[in-house]
C-alpha positions in Angstrom: 18.5 4.7 -22.1 19.3 1.1 -22.9 18.0 0.1 -19.5 14.4 1.1 -20.5 14.4 -1.7 -23.1 15.9 -4.4 -20.7 13.8 -7.3 -19.5 14.2 -6.5 -15.8 13.0 -3.0 -16.4 10.0 -4.2 -18.4 8.9 -6.4 -15.4 9.5 -3.5 -13.0 7.3 -1.2 -15.1 4.5 -4.0 -15.3 4.7 -4.5 -11.5 4.6 -0.7 -10.9 1.7 0.0 -13.2 -0.4 -2.8 -11.6 0.5 -1.5 -8.0 -0.3 2.0 -9.2 -3.9 0.9 -9.7 -4.5 -1.0 -6.4 -2.5 0.9 -3.8 -3.8 4.4 -4.3 -7.3 2.9 -4.7 -7.3 1.2 -1.3 -5.5 4.2 0.1 -8.3 6.5 -0.9 -10.8 4.4 1.3 -8.2 4.4 4.2 -7.6 8.2 4.1 -11.4 9.1 3.8 -12.0 6.8 6.9 -9.1 8.3 8.8 -7.2 5.0 8.9 -4.1 6.0 7.0 -1.8 4.6 9.5 -3.0 1.1 9.0 -0.7 1.0 5.9 2.4 1.5 8.0 1.2 -1.0 10.4 0.6 -3.8 7.9 3.8 -3.0 6.1 6.0 -3.4 9.2 4.1 -6.6 10.1 4.8 -7.8 6.5 8.4 -7.3 6.9 8.5 -9.6 10.0 6.9 -12.1 7.7 9.5 -11.5 5.0 12.3 -12.0 7.6 10.8 -15.3 8.7 10.5 -16.3 5.0 14.2 -15.8 4.5 15.0 -17.5 7.8 13.0 -20.7 7.0 13.6 -20.7 3.2 10.1 -19.9 2.1 8.9 -17.6 -0.5 9.3 -14.2 1.6 6.4 -12.3 -0.1 4.0 -15.2 0.5 5.0 -15.3 4.2 4.7 -11.6 4.4 1.2 -11.9 3.0 0.3 -14.4 5.7 1.5 -12.1 8.4 -0.4 -9.1 7.0 -3.6 -11.0 6.9 -3.1 -12.4 10.4 -2.4 -8.7 11.5 -5.7 -7.7 9.9 -7.7 -10.3 12.0 -5.8 -9.0 15.1 -6.6 -5.4 14.4 -10.3 -6.1 13.9 -10.4 -8.1 17.2 -8.6 -5.2 19.1 -10.9 -2.6 17.6 -13.9 -4.4 19.1 -12.1 -4.6 22.4 -11.3 -0.9 22.4 -14.4 0.5 20.7 -13.6 4.1 22.0 -10.0 4.0 21.2 -9.8 2.1 18.0 -6.5 3.6 17.0 -4.9 1.7 19.9 -5.3 -1.5 17.7 -3.1 0.0 15.1 -0.5 1.2 17.5 -0.4 -2.2 19.3 0.0 -4.4 16.1 2.6 -2.0 14.7 4.7 -2.2 17.9 4.5 -6.0 17.8 5.4 -6.1 14.0 8.5 -4.0 14.6 9.5 -6.0 17.6 9.1 -9.4 15.9 11.0 -8.1 12.8 13.9 -6.8 14.9 14.0 -10.3 16.6 14.0 -12.3 13.3 16.7 -9.9 12.0 18.9 -10.7 14.8 18.4 -14.4 14.4 19.2 -14.4 10.6 22.1 -11.9 10.2 23.0 -13.6 6.9 19.9 -12.4 5.1 19.8 -8.8 6.4 21.1 -7.4 3.1 18.2 -9.4 1.2 15.6 -8.0 3.7 16.9 -4.4 3.3 15.5 -4.6 -0.3 12.1 -5.1 1.1 12.6 -2.1 3.5 13.4 0.4 0.9 12.1 -1.4 -2.3 13.9 -3.6 -4.9 11.5 -3.3 -7.9 14.3 -4.3 -10.5 14.4 -7.7 -8.9 10.8 -8.7 -9.6 10.6 -12.1 -11.0 7.7 -13.9 -12.9 6.4 -15.2 -9.5 6.2 -11.7 -8.0 4.4 -10.4 -11.2 1.9 -13.3 -11.0 1.2 -12.7 -7.5 0.8 -8.9 -8.0 -1.5 -9.6 -10.9 -3.7 -11.9 -8.9 -4.0 -9.3 -6.2 -4.8 -6.6 -8.6 -7.6 -8.7 -10.2 -9.0 -9.6 -6.7 -9.1 -5.9 -5.6 -10.7 -4.7 -8.7 -13.4 -7.3 -8.7 -14.2 -6.7 -5.0 -14.3 -2.9 -5.4 -16.4 -3.1 -8.5 -18.8 -5.7 -6.8 -19.3 -3.7 -3.6 -18.9 -0.1 -4.9 -22.0 1.4 -3.4 -21.5 -0.4 -0.1 -17.9 0.7 0.2 -19.0 4.3 -0.8 -21.5 4.4 2.0 -19.2 2.7 4.6 -16.4 5.2 3.7 -18.6 8.3 4.3 -21.1 7.3 6.9 -20.6 4.0 8.6 -23.4 4.6 11.1 -25.8 5.2 8.3 -24.5 2.0 6.6 -25.3 0.1 9.8 -28.7 1.5 10.2 -29.5 0.7 6.5 -28.7 -3.0 7.3 -25.3 -3.3 5.8 -23.0 -5.8 7.4 -20.5 -3.2 8.5 -18.2 -5.7 10.2 -18.0 -7.6 7.0 -17.0 -4.6 4.9 -14.6 -3.3 7.5 -12.9 -6.6 7.3 -12.9 -6.7 3.5 -11.3 -3.3 3.3 -8.6 -4.5 5.8 -7.9 -7.7 3.9 -7.7 -6.0 0.5 -5.3 -3.4 2.0 -3.2 -6.2 3.5 -3.0 -7.9 0.1 -1.9 -4.7 -1.7 0.6 -3.8 1.0 2.2 -7.3 1.0 2.9 -7.2 -2.7 3.9 -3.5 -2.8 6.8 -3.8 -0.3 9.1 -5.1 -3.0 8.3 -2.3 -5.3 8.7 0.8 -3.0 9.7 -0.8 0.3 8.0 -1.1 3.7 9.2 2.2 4.8 7.7 4.0 1.8 4.6 2.0 1.0 2.3 4.2 3.1 3.3 7.1 0.7 1.8 5.2 -2.3 -1.3 4.7 -0.2 -1.8 8.2 1.1 -0.2 10.9 -1.1 -2.3 10.2 -4.2 -5.3 10.4 -2.0 -4.1 13.6 -0.5 -3.7 15.0 -4.1 -7.2 14.0 -5.1 -8.6 15.9 -2.1 -7.1 19.1 -3.5 -8.4 18.8 -7.0 -11.3 16.3 -7.1 -14.9 17.4 -6.6 -16.6 14.0 -6.3 -15.8 10.4 -5.0 -15.9 9.0 -8.6 -13.3 11.6 -9.8 -11.2 10.9 -6.7 -11.0 7.3 -7.7 -9.8 8.3 -11.1 -7.4 11.0 -9.8 -5.6 8.9 -7.4 -4.8 6.2 -10.0 -3.7 8.8 -12.7 -1.4 10.4 -10.1 0.1 7.2 -8.9 0.7 5.9 -12.5 2.3 9.3 -13.4 4.7 9.1 -10.4 5.6 5.5 -10.8 6.3 5.5 -14.5 8.2 8.7 -14.4 10.0 7.7 -11.3 11.0 4.3 -12.9 12.4 6.1 -15.9 14.2 8.7 -14.0 15.8 6.2 -11.5 16.7 3.9 -14.4 18.5 6.6 -16.4 20.3 8.2 -13.6 20.9 5.1 -11.4 18.8 6.4 -8.5 16.7 4.4 -5.9 13.4 3.8 -7.6 11.2 3.6 -4.6 12.5 6.9 -3.2 12.3 8.6 -6.6 8.6 7.6 -6.9 7.7 8.9 -3.5 9.5 12.2 -3.9 7.8 12.8 -7.2 4.4 12.1 -5.4 5.4 14.7 -2.9 6.4 17.2 -5.5 3.1 16.6 -7.3 1.2 17.3 -4.0 3.2 20.5 -3.4 2.6 21.7 -6.8 -1.2 21.1 -6.6 -1.4 22.9 -3.2 0.6 25.8 -4.6 -1.7 26.0 -7.6 -4.8 25.8 -5.5 -3.5 28.6 -3.2 -2.7 30.8 -6.2 -6.1 30.5 -7.7 -8.0 30.9 -4.3 -5.9 34.0 -3.4 
């Protein structure tokens, strides 16, 4: 149990708690708008940026963040070009991100071990710079959601009505995408690019089972994510397990438990 009082574990706990607020919050908007796959897309593009960061000797998460924001611009452009097939934009950008990441991996074989930490998560290696970036992103997301709560609610449930009422839907679509890109970029070192979509979607899936209003859903996704993150970090630390995988498996277990309880009471 000494690991729980260690400095690196405390940094991991702070980073996890902050991501436990923003990732499920943005994931709720994505799931309700049927855009859950955008999380995987931006995560894969971020990994390409991380690989480039290692290759040129620049802060990897920072480069990954730039790549994710660029991918957001590209997705919005492609969504306009393929209005009837908007999901094509996500598939195209994901393919490009994976291709670019594999190319950069082959160019810098010496850093492949370091990059693997971003694929599967390396929360115990968070430093002060990482925590500062995560904290800034958390503040930005919370302020943006608080300032535009009504608009985002309307955009989430009826974008056509939002457009008719005069809301700048293009701006809010872009805002949601940018905030998601920010969250994913700082999350990949915590749970890994291959698992980050679980932190976006599974708490939202849990809230759809038990929450009866959007406001309750917002609270529910954060509570579920925090329980999984804090418990997962403690379990992984005590039993020397992979923290990212432990967190995700706990989220899945919580979802299965909620589904079984609902089935029992509805039977």
